[in-house]
N, C-alpha and C positions, 0 to 999 in steps of 0.2 A: 719446176724448181729443180727437180732431180732430173740428171741426166739418164738416158737410157742404160748405162753401163751401172749406173747406181740403183736403177731399178731393178736390174738384173741381178746385182750383188744382193740385194734386200730379198729376192724370191729365192736364190739360191743358198745365201748363207742365214738368212733369218734376221739380218741386221745390216745398217749401212751408217756411216758419217758423212752427210752431205759436205762436200768440200767448199762449196760456193756460198754456205749459209755462216754468217755469224753476226751477232747483234751489234748494232751501232754501239759505241761506248756510252753515249747518253742514255739510251733507252736500257742499257744492263745496270748502269748505276740506279736508275729509278727502281729496277726490279730487285736490285739489292738491297735498297732502302726499303722497298715492301716486304722483302724477306725479313729484314731486322723487325719491322713493325708487326708482322705476324709471331715471328718468335716470341717477342717481348709481350704480345697480347694474349698468348695461349699457354702461359708457365705451366698449366696443368697436364698438359698432352705431351707425350713424347715428341722430341722435334723429327724424329723419323716416322711419326705416325699422323702428320697433320693432313687431313683429307678435305679435298675441296676450298683450299685458300683462295679460291677465285671468287668464293661466294661470301655473302655477308651474313653469317650465323646459320648456314644451310647445313643440312644433314651430310654425314651421318653423326658428327660430333658437335655441331653448333661452332664451328672455328670462326673465329674473328679474322677475316680475310683482308684481301686488299685489291681494289679496283684495278689496279696494274695487272694484276695476273688473270683479272677477268677479260681485259683487253687482249693479254697475250693470247687466250685460247680461241681468240677471233682473228688473230693476226693473219692476213691474207697469204704471205709466203708459208706460214707453218700450215694453214689449211691446204694450200697447193700440194707440200709435200707429203702430207697424209692422204691426199685424194691421188696423188701419184701410185700408191699401192694399196689403197681402200677404195677408190671409185670416188665420184663427186658427191654423193649423198653420204654425209657423214653425222654422226650421232657423239657428243662428248659424253662418255660414260661417267667419268670423274676426274680430278685431278689429286696428287699426292705429293706433297713437299718432304723429301728425303734429306735430312740434315743430320750429318755425324759431325758433333763437334769435336775438337782436338782431344785426342788421347781417348776417344769413345771405345767403348767395349761392345757397343751394340754391331750386331751382323744382319745380313740377309741371306738366309740358306739357299741352297740350291732350289730352284722351284720353276714350274712354268706358269705364268700369269692365268691361263684359261682355266685351270680348275678352281681357280679363287674367285672366278666371276661368274653369275649366271647368264651367259651368252651363247646362243645357239643360232647358226653354227658358229664352232669357235673361230671366230676371226675379228680381229682388233690389232691396232697397232698402238705404240706408245713412242711419243715424240719425248725424250728426255733431256731437257735444257740444262746445261752446266750453269750454275749461279756461282760458282766459285772454280777455279783451276782443279781437275780432277785428274789423278794418277794412281798409281798402284799402291804409293805411300799412305795415301789418305783414305783409301778404301773405294777405289774406282771398281764399277761394275765388271764382272768376268761373265762369258759368253761360252757357250758350246756351239761354235758354228754348224750350221744344218741341222742342228736339233729339232727345228721346228717341223720338219717332215716326219717326226715319230707323232704318234696319236697322244692324246692326253692321257698322262701318266698318273697313277695313284699316289699320293701325297700322305705321308705320316705325321700325327700330330705332334707338336714341339712343346717342351715345357721349360726349355731354356729362357729365364728371364731375359736374356741379352738379345734376343731374336726378335727382329722386327716382325716376324710373319709368325703365324700358329701352325703351320705346317711346312714341310720339307720333302724333298725327294729323298728315296732310300738311296744309300751309296752305291748301290750296285748299278743304279739307273744313270750315274753319273761317271762320264770319263773325263776327268778332271785334265789329262794329259794334252787333251786337244782344246783346252780353254784358251781364251783370249781376253786381254784386257781392252776396256773401251775408255782410252784416255782422251780428255777434252779440254780446251782451253774455255774460260769462262766466256759465255755466247754462244758456243758451239752446241748443236744437237748431235745425238744419235737417235736413229729410229729402229725400234726392234718389234719382232712378230710376237703375238700372243702364245704361241707355242714354244718359244726359244727357251731353252735350259740357260738360266743365269743366277747369279749369286755377287754379294760384295762382302768382302771381308772388314774387320773391325779397323776404325782409322788410328794408326799407330802414331802418326805424325803429330806435329805441332799446329796445324792448319785445319781449319774446318772444310768440311766437304758438304756442299748444298746443290740440291738439282730439283727441278720441279718435274714431274711426269705427267704428260697430258695424255689420256687414254681415248682414243678415237675408234669407233666401230662402224661399219657401213650399215645404214639404215634398213639393209635387207636383213640382217641379224635381229634377233628378238632378245631383249634383257627381260627374263621372265620373272626376277626379283625374290627368287627363293635359291637359298645356297646353304647346304650342310655345313656345318663347323666354321661359318663365316666370322670374322672377327668383328665386323659391324653389319648392321641391318641393311639389307637392300630393298625393303618394303617403300620405304619413302626417300630411296636415294635420288636426288634430282639428276636427270639426265637431259640434255638440251641438243635440238636439231640445230646445228652450226652450218651446215652447207647443203645445197640441194632441197630434196623432199623425203619425206618419211614412206619407204616402201613396205614395211612388215607391219601389217593392222594390229599385231600384238605389243606394239610399243605403247605404253600408256605415260605420256609425259606429264599429265595432271596429277600423279601419285608422289611426285617428287617434291619435298620440301626446300625450297631455295632460300630460305631465311627472307632477310630484308632486301630491298631492291637497292642498287646504287644510285 
């Protein structure tokens, strides 16, 4: 699905927006309906902290999810795009629904994904699907191109109640002058590397900004289930082999709590 130039951009810059991919209007409408259902069904969870909405009561938070999101993580074209940058043997680590309501003060501080996840070696990609139109006014993601070539950086603990994450990069490790916005139409995706430095500001607009992040890793990596300062437990985090075969014998799929079957 990705062109050779798009694969080259991903490897060089750490992210790409596939030009040929956009969900059909009917499928997008079904996913937007699923989004509304999940938000209404989980009022006790911050709308930017809804993890694994593709499952039905799965860990870490027991979210009441929707089957349409489960079908999405197995979408052949999405898996093909992930395989273009990660290889054919893929594990879905988890999914994360990021929803910033209009006039929301919630922010995602500058960070790399890698130091938050117990994955070795640090290799994974995120397919980020826009469920609404996303632009700089409603809190689009910002990235530092080429920052994924750096090693995993140390993050500081965050006490700001408006922060989606509990850790952030020190200011001296972020060169904001080189940042770029990832602006998407609803139904488009961006793909970014586990080491890419990125963030998103508060939504100061009168429009919601929602997106679903699908986290895929090559099955040659090991998810070792322990992580200091983690905001959620990895001990029973469900992970699923979604393409090819498992290569790393350390991956224990039986430990995951998937909730009820669809």
